[in-house]
PLY file of the C-alpha trace (Angstrom):
ply
format ascii 1.0
element vertex 95
property float x
property float y
property float z
element edge 94
property int vertex1
property int vertex2
end_header
0.00 0.00 0.00
1.27 3.40 -0.96
1.66 5.67 2.12
0.65 8.67 0.03
-2.76 7.10 -0.59
-3.39 7.04 3.16
-2.37 10.67 3.51
-4.62 11.58 0.59
-7.52 9.84 2.33
-6.88 11.74 5.55
-6.64 14.94 3.52
-10.03 14.29 1.88
-11.63 13.35 5.23
-10.37 16.54 6.90
-11.62 18.65 4.02
-15.05 17.00 4.34
-15.14 17.62 8.10
-14.33 21.30 7.56
-17.05 21.61 4.90
-19.66 19.97 7.13
-18.65 22.14 10.09
-18.91 25.23 7.88
-22.46 24.27 6.85
-23.51 23.53 10.44
-22.20 26.91 11.62
-23.93 28.66 8.74
-27.22 26.88 9.52
-26.96 27.81 13.21
-26.20 31.46 12.45
-29.08 31.79 9.98
-31.43 30.02 12.38
-30.39 32.33 15.23
-31.24 35.34 13.07
-34.62 33.86 12.17
-35.38 33.14 15.83
-34.33 36.64 16.90
-36.51 38.28 14.25
-39.49 36.07 15.23
-39.63 34.28 11.89
-39.09 30.96 13.68
-40.58 30.09 17.05
-38.63 27.84 19.41
-41.92 26.66 20.92
-42.52 24.61 17.78
-41.18 21.09 18.44
-39.35 20.62 15.12
-37.72 24.05 15.27
-36.62 23.43 18.84
-35.16 20.00 17.97
-33.11 21.43 15.11
-31.95 24.36 17.26
-31.00 22.01 20.10
-29.11 19.69 17.74
-27.11 22.54 16.21
-26.26 23.93 19.64
-25.21 20.52 20.96
-22.88 20.06 17.99
-21.32 23.53 18.17
-21.20 24.26 21.90
-18.05 22.16 22.54
-16.32 24.26 19.88
-17.81 27.59 21.01
-17.36 27.19 24.79
-13.55 27.70 25.01
-13.74 30.71 22.68
-16.59 32.29 24.66
-14.46 32.06 27.82
-11.76 34.19 26.19
-13.84 36.46 23.95
-15.38 39.44 25.75
-19.10 40.15 25.59
-20.21 42.69 22.97
-23.65 43.86 24.14
-25.57 40.78 23.05
-23.73 40.19 19.76
-22.00 36.81 19.57
-18.83 36.89 17.50
-17.91 33.29 18.35
-19.06 31.79 15.02
-16.99 34.36 13.13
-13.91 33.52 15.22
-14.44 29.79 14.56
-14.82 30.37 10.83
-11.64 32.48 10.73
-9.80 29.76 12.68
-11.11 27.13 10.26
-9.91 29.13 7.26
-6.51 29.54 8.91
-6.28 25.79 9.63
-7.35 24.90 6.11
-4.65 27.13 4.64
-2.08 25.78 7.11
-2.95 22.16 6.24
-3.26 22.88 2.53
-6.87 21.77 2.26
0 1
1 2
2 3
3 4
4 5
5 6
6 7
7 8
8 9
9 10
10 11
11 12
12 13
13 14
14 15
15 16
16 17
17 18
18 19
19 20
20 21
21 22
22 23
23 24
24 25
25 26
26 27
27 28
28 29
29 30
30 31
31 32
32 33
33 34
34 35
35 36
36 37
37 38
38 39
39 40
40 41
41 42
42 43
43 44
44 45
45 46
46 47
47 48
48 49
49 50
50 51
51 52
52 53
53 54
54 55
55 56
56 57
57 58
58 59
59 60
60 61
61 62
62 63
63 64
64 65
65 66
66 67
67 68
68 69
69 70
70 71
71 72
72 73
73 74
74 75
75 76
76 77
77 78
78 79
79 80
80 81
81 82
82 83
83 84
84 85
85 86
86 87
87 88
88 89
89 90
90 91
91 92
92 93
93 94
């Protein structure tokens, strides 16, 4: 087995993980806007389940950043920091 094939597989898997994480963050951000502007109601069971799922996926990533990042009068910049960090990591890893 060629060792470069294994590295290529890891490279493809990491790129896929970054793409999925990007889409999950984007979905959570858009949903938070829709909830804040009363387009979506968290009292609806399906909306709440999706919101809860997105938050459970992203909170382990967001929590350490929120500890360091100061509060900005109700505006959460954590997703933007995560996206910038993801772009930096992708460039560093050559994805």
